[in-house]
matplotlib code that plots the C-alpha trace (Angstrom):
import matplotlib.pyplot as plt

x = [9.9, 12.7, 15.5, 13.6, 10.8, 12.3, 9.6, 11.0, 9.9, 13.0, 11.4, 8.9, 5.4, 4.2, 6.7, 6.0, 2.9, 0.9, 1.3, 0.6, -2.5, -3.8, -3.4, -5.1, -7.8, -7.8, -8.3, -10.3, -12.8, -12.7, -12.5, -15.4, -16.5, -17.0, -19.7, -21.6, -19.5, -22.3, -26.0, -28.8, -29.7, -25.9, -24.9, -21.2, -20.9, -18.1, -16.0, -13.0, -9.8, -9.3, -6.0, -5.6, -2.2, -0.9, -2.2, 0.0, 3.3, 3.1, 2.7, 5.8, 8.0, 6.8, 7.9, 11.1, 11.7, 10.5, 13.4, 15.3, 14.4, 14.7, 18.6, 19.1, 18.2, 21.1, 24.4, 26.4, 29.3, 30.5, 32.5, 30.1, 32.2, 35.2, 32.6, 32.2, 28.7, 25.9, 23.6, 19.7, 19.1, 19.0, 22.4, 21.6, 23.3, 21.5, 22.3, 20.7, 19.7, 17.8, 15.4, 15.3, 13.6, 11.4, 10.7, 9.7, 8.1, 5.6, 5.1, 4.0, 1.3, 0.0, -0.5, -1.8, -4.6, -5.7, -6.4, -8.2, -9.9, -11.2, -11.3, -9.3, -9.1, -5.8, -5.8, -6.7, -3.9, -1.2, -2.7, -2.5, 1.4, 2.0, -0.2, 1.7, 5.4, 4.4, 2.7, 6.1, 8.3, 8.4, 10.3, 11.1, 14.5, 13.1, 11.2, 11.4, 10.3, 7.1, 6.5, 6.5, 4.4, 1.4, 1.6, 1.2, -1.5, -3.4, -2.6, -3.9, -7.0, -7.6, -6.9, -9.2, -12.6, -11.8, -11.6, -14.9, -16.3, -15.5, -16.5, -19.9, -20.3, -18.8, -19.2, -15.1, -14.1, -10.4, -10.4, -6.5, -7.3, -4.2, -5.7, -6.2, -2.6, -0.6, -2.5, -4.2, -1.5, 0.9, -1.0, -1.1, 2.2, 3.8, 1.7, 3.0, 6.3, 4.9, 3.3, 5.7, 9.1, 11.7, 15.3, 16.7, 16.7, 18.1, 17.5, 17.1, 13.5, 10.3, 6.8, 3.6, 4.3, 7.7, 7.3, 8.4, 5.1, 3.1, 5.7, 6.2, 3.0, 2.4, 4.9, 4.1, 0.3, 1.1, 3.5, 0.4, -2.1, 0.6, 1.1, -2.5, -3.8, -0.8, -1.5, -5.3, -6.2, -3.4, -4.3, -8.1, -7.2, -4.6, -7.1, -10.4, -8.6, -7.0, -10.5, -12.0, -9.2, -9.0, -10.7, -9.4, -11.9, -11.5, -14.1, -17.2, -15.8, -12.8, -13.7, -16.2, -14.1, -10.2, -10.6, -11.5, -8.6, -5.8]
y = [5.0, 6.0, 4.1, 1.3, 0.6, 1.6, 4.4, 5.6, 9.0, 9.9, 13.3, 14.8, 13.3, 12.9, 14.8, 17.8, 18.2, 15.5, 17.8, 21.2, 19.0, 18.1, 21.4, 23.1, 20.6, 21.3, 25.3, 25.0, 23.6, 26.5, 29.3, 27.7, 28.3, 31.6, 34.0, 32.7, 29.3, 27.1, 27.5, 27.6, 24.5, 23.5, 23.0, 24.5, 26.8, 27.1, 30.3, 31.1, 31.9, 35.7, 36.1, 32.3, 33.5, 34.1, 31.1, 29.1, 31.1, 30.7, 26.9, 26.6, 28.9, 26.1, 23.3, 25.1, 25.3, 21.9, 20.2, 22.7, 21.1, 18.0, 18.7, 19.8, 16.6, 15.0, 14.7, 16.1, 13.7, 10.9, 7.6, 4.4, 1.2, 2.8, 4.8, 8.4, 9.2, 11.5, 9.7, 11.0, 11.2, 7.9, 7.3, 4.9, 6.1, 8.0, 10.4, 13.7, 13.0, 9.8, 11.7, 14.5, 11.9, 10.5, 14.3, 14.9, 11.6, 12.8, 16.0, 14.7, 12.1, 14.6, 17.3, 14.6, 13.2, 17.0, 17.7, 14.4, 15.1, 18.2, 18.8, 21.0, 23.5, 25.0, 25.4, 21.6, 21.2, 22.7, 22.0, 17.8, 18.2, 19.8, 16.5, 14.6, 15.3, 15.1, 11.8, 10.1, 12.5, 9.9, 7.1, 8.6, 7.2, 3.9, 4.3, 3.1, 6.1, 4.7, 3.4, 7.8, 8.1, 6.0, 6.5, 10.6, 9.5, 7.2, 10.2, 13.2, 11.4, 10.1, 13.9, 15.2, 12.6, 13.7, 17.4, 17.5, 14.1, 16.4, 19.8, 18.5, 15.8, 17.9, 21.8, 22.0, 25.0, 24.4, 27.5, 26.3, 22.2, 22.3, 19.5, 17.4, 18.3, 18.3, 16.2, 13.5, 13.0, 13.4, 10.3, 8.5, 9.0, 7.8, 4.5, 4.1, 3.3, 0.3, -0.8, 0.3, -0.1, -1.9, -3.4, -3.6, 0.0, 0.9, 1.7, -2.3, -2.3, -4.1, -2.8, -5.3, -5.5, -6.9, -9.5, -7.6, -9.3, -6.9, -5.2, -1.7, -1.5, -1.4, 1.0, 3.5, 3.7, 4.0, 6.5, 8.4, 7.8, 9.1, 12.2, 13.4, 12.3, 14.6, 17.4, 17.3, 17.3, 19.8, 22.5, 21.9, 22.9, 25.8, 27.4, 27.2, 28.7, 31.6, 32.2, 32.4, 34.9, 36.9, 35.7, 33.9, 34.6, 38.2, 41.0, 40.6, 44.1, 42.9, 39.2, 40.5, 42.9, 42.0, 39.1, 41.4, 43.3, 41.4]
z = [25.6, 23.4, 24.8, 27.2, 24.1, 21.5, 20.4, 16.8, 15.8, 14.0, 12.1, 14.8, 14.0, 17.4, 19.5, 17.5, 15.4, 17.3, 20.3, 18.0, 17.3, 20.2, 22.0, 19.0, 19.5, 23.2, 22.3, 20.5, 22.6, 25.0, 22.2, 20.1, 16.9, 15.0, 14.6, 11.6, 11.3, 12.1, 10.8, 13.5, 12.7, 13.7, 9.9, 9.3, 6.9, 4.6, 5.3, 2.7, 2.7, 2.7, 0.7, -0.7, -2.7, 1.1, 2.2, -0.2, 0.0, 3.8, 3.2, 0.5, 3.2, 5.4, 3.5, 3.1, 6.5, 7.3, 5.3, 7.2, 9.9, 8.4, 7.3, 11.0, 12.9, 11.5, 12.8, 9.7, 10.0, 12.3, 11.7, 12.0, 11.6, 9.3, 7.5, 7.9, 7.3, 8.4, 11.2, 12.2, 15.9, 17.0, 15.6, 12.6, 9.5, 6.8, 3.9, 3.4, 0.1, 1.3, 3.5, 0.9, -1.3, 0.4, 1.8, -1.3, -2.3, 0.8, -0.2, -3.6, -1.9, 0.3, -2.2, -4.6, -2.0, -0.8, -4.8, -5.4, -1.8, -2.0, -6.1, -6.7, -3.6, -3.4, 1.0, 1.3, -1.7, -0.2, 3.0, 2.2, 1.1, 4.6, 6.1, 3.7, 5.1, 8.8, 8.5, 6.9, 9.0, 12.2, 10.0, 7.4, 8.2, 7.5, 4.9, 0.9, -1.2, -2.1, 1.3, 2.3, -0.9, 0.1, 3.5, 3.1, 0.8, 3.4, 6.3, 4.3, 3.3, 6.9, 8.1, 5.7, 6.3, 10.3, 9.7, 8.6, 10.4, 14.5, 12.7, 12.1, 14.9, 17.6, 16.1, 16.5, 14.4, 12.9, 10.4, 9.1, 9.6, 12.5, 14.1, 11.1, 9.4, 12.5, 15.1, 12.5, 9.8, 12.9, 14.7, 11.9, 10.4, 14.2, 14.5, 10.7, 11.6, 13.6, 10.0, 7.4, 8.8, 7.0, 9.1, 5.2, 4.6, 7.8, 11.4, 12.5, 12.6, 11.7, 10.9, 10.8, 7.2, 7.1, 9.8, 12.5, 14.6, 16.6, 19.2, 17.3, 16.3, 20.2, 21.2, 18.5, 19.1, 23.1, 22.5, 19.9, 22.7, 25.6, 23.6, 22.9, 26.5, 28.1, 25.4, 25.1, 28.8, 30.2, 27.0, 28.0, 31.9, 30.7, 28.2, 30.6, 33.0, 30.5, 29.1, 32.8, 33.9, 31.1, 27.6, 24.6, 21.8, 20.8, 21.0, 18.3, 16.7, 16.2, 15.2, 12.5, 11.2, 11.2, 8.8, 6.3, 6.5, 6.5]

ax = plt.figure().add_subplot(projection="3d")
ax.plot(x, y, z, "-o")
ax.set_aspect("equal")
plt.show()
């Protein structure tokens, strides 16, 4: 899809996070909810974090590691038309400062969206930051910083709303929001390239909003469907087999006591 169609996913919104989110959905569908997550009438109950401080520290570690992944996706020094520069994985000139600025703008947008949507909940605020980064990752090298900020806000809004809708509708218990933060934000981020890509900022791609027509949007959407279709189906088969053979869910005693010990 990259070489023949022009699919663009520079920092892995789809091919890393979409796959992770799709696999998480398949696992959770087989695993089932935690004991006590749903009331007898099916209403979901809130099970708060045992240690929000550790969760927040962990998310900040993820931010740092994610930025390191961004840096590692660049070829450090390449001669391009007589100029020595860094390039991304597609061979397009970029700089570490450029992608870092968009990284920080998407982090800020996602964190702000998470804060306002959750009314100040610490976990969703900082998970929103992660979701924002993921949403802007596919086209980080193609965006103006304001685009990255807007894409992050939109991605976190969609991810947050879908998380609770899926929880209510399908009784999927996703304790850390993996499906929403990685899968939904990653899917939106991949599609967003087909809307917000701007060739004047590099990369040679134009999205629908910048005169590029529907082609790139079509390609990115097909990419999302391919990633999620393959991942969800294969993870359902694999983890159903594991559940039948050895079991996925911890025994009840461990299930009830281990989170409290941790």
